[in-house]
N, C-alpha and C positions, 0 to 999 in steps of 0.2 A: 503493501500502498503505501503509495506516495500521500501524507499526511502533508496538506496547502492550508495555507489559518488567512483568514479569510481577514484577516485587517494587515496586511500588508501593505506599506505605501504604495503608493504611481513606482515608483522607485525601482523601487525595488521585484516589483508585478513587470514590469520590462525585465528585470536581469532574470529572473526566477521562471516567468514563460519560456523562452530559451530554451533554458536550462531545462523544465519539462520537454522539450524534441530531444534530447541526447540522451535522457532519462528511457524514451519511449522505444530510441532506437538502438538501447541497450542493452534493454532487457525485451526485444521485440529480436533483435540476435540470440539468446539467450534459453526461448521460446519457455521464458518465464512472463507469466498473464502480470496484468498492472492497474489497481484497480488505484484509481486517484478521489482523498478525496479532504473533509476539510472538518475543521475546529472551532467557535466559536463561544465567544462570552454572551450570555442567555442569562436573561437575570441578577448579572452579575455569580451568574453559577459557568464552570467550568464547562462545554458539550460538546459533546466525541460523536461523530456516526458511530449507529449498530456494529459496522463490519469491522469493525476497529476489537469490537468483540464476541464477533463470533472466531470460530477455528479453524478461517478460511487461511488463513496468514501466514506465512514463515518468516517477512519479515515489515518491516515501515524504515520509511525515507523522511525525511522528515530534510527542510529547509530555517536558511540563518539559523541566528544563535535563539533557539530554540527555547521560550518559556520557559521556568524551572517548575510552575506548580502542571503543564500539559510535561512535561517531561516526569517528572512522578509516575501523574495517572499512567504515562505508558512504559515504564517501569514493572511498575505494578503488571502486567500485561503474561510478561515475561515473556516478552518476542523480540527479537533482535534491534536494536535500534542505529540506525548511522543519521548522521548530520551532514548536510550537507552545504556548505560554505560556511561553515562557523570558524567565526574568530574568536571565538573567545581562549583563551587561552588559559585559565587551569577552572577548575571547578563541578567540569559534569565527568562521569562517569561515561559517554557512553562512545563509543567511537563516531570518529569524528571525518572528511575530507576538507581543506584547507587552503587558503588561500597566503602567502606574504602579504599584507596586504602593506605592510611597513614600510619590507624592498620596492613593490609597488610604486608606494608615491614618492620612496626616499626616490629613483627611477628616472622618474616622468617630473621632479623639480634638479634632477639632476641631468639632464633633457634639459630645461631651458636655460640653467647656468649656465653650459656648452652651447649656449649657445649668444648670448653674452647677452642674457636677462639679468637685470640685478635692484631690478624692483618689482617683485612679484606680490598680488592679491592670491592671500587663501581668501576659497569658501567653502565651509563645510559648518558642524554641529556636536555640536560641546557634553552632546548625554553621554553618558557614566557607561561606553558601550563602547564595546573592545573594539570592530572597526572606528568607529570615530576618534579615538585611541593606537588604534594604528598607524590610518594616516597622516591623524598631522605629527605625530612624533616620526615617521621617514619627512615631512615634510619639515618640521624644524631639524632634524640632523644635518638636512643636504644643505637647507641655510646656515648653520650654523656653521658646516666646514667651510661654508664659502665665505664665515666674514661678513652675512648681510645682513644687520639693522633695518629693520622695516618699519612703515611709519603705523600705530594701530590700529586707523581703521584698517590695512590691507589687511589683517587677519579677524577676517569674523565667522566669528562662532556660533550664531546664532541663527540658524534655518531649521524649522517646523513643518513647518509647511509651503506654500508654493507665494505667500503670501511676502513671509518674514523672509526668501531665497530674492527677492525683488527689492527690498527691502536692503540685504546685504549686499544684494550686486552693484544696489545703489550705493553703501556708505562707500564702499572698496575703493569704489571709480571716484571718488568725490576726494581735493586736494586743490592746491596749484597744475599742477600734472596729472597726466592720468599714470599708473601703471601701464608698463611693457606686457606684464604677463597674470593671464588670472588661471592658476593653478585650480580646477573643484575637482570635489572627494569621492565624485559621480558622475556620469554621463547624463546624468540625466539635470543635474544641477550644468552642465555644460553646457548641454544642451537649450537650457534657458536664460543661460548671458549668449549664448548666441543671440536672440532674439531680441533680445534688451537692446547689444553694443549695434542692433543692425537696426532700430527705435531712433538708437541715436546719434546713429552716422555715423555711429566710430564702425570704422572698414577691421576685419579678421580678416588676412595675416599684419595687412598693408601697416595696422593702426595697434592695433594689441595682440596675441599671442592666447590659444588659450585650448588647453590641457585639460582633460578629464581619467577619471578610473571609470572600465569593465567590457568597453568595446559593443557596449550591443548596438544588434546587427541595422538599426536605426542612426548611427550616428554617421556611418556613410552614404548615407542618402544625403547629409545634410550638406547650404554648400554659405558657408566652403567644407568641407568633412572635416570631421573632427580630429583631432589629433587626439590617442586612446590608449594606455592602457589595460593591452588585451586581459583577457579574465579564460584560460579553454574549458571552458564549460564544454565541449566531449568529451573532457579528458575525465573532467570529476564526475560524470553523469556512469562515465561508461567505469 
């Protein structure tokens, strides 16, 4: 069973919809049956599909940093669990397939630095979620090694929804001069940034460069196509 939570934000749904495809292809190649089910909260009570409590399942796949209340319920089923795209560095007892997001962010930032960028803005989230911590740490490590001091408005960590994302981009662009590059923690943030820059009459890449992480399918169809760090979803699913 593939456990798909219905509260995923849009930015995660873009990534996980593509991961669904690789999981389905892997199951088909192994002659495994795949059931897609969900978990959700109803009246503040965690609700599971009945299929998870049936005797049909040999294993469960879940995406992202699984809620510990959900994990506790799943462990009580005594069915093997693997979490795909987990960012947790500790605390979970189940197996997981992880992406080195700290290294991805470091490599993306180094790419900008190697191109000569010295004034780079960061667009991210400061929730205590290991993905956010890892991405910012990779960015911070690369800029620190390059001995770059960034203005306080260049570090925007208050992205919680689409409205706050727009505000963070505006704030990052403020000041007597534009940053020369925007580092966005996800492709979703980067795609929104490209749209806002277009409406402001700011050219990419002539006036400012933009980079993201994930390499979601839609990123290559933007104008200009988005520079991004690829995450191998085919290998993750396999």
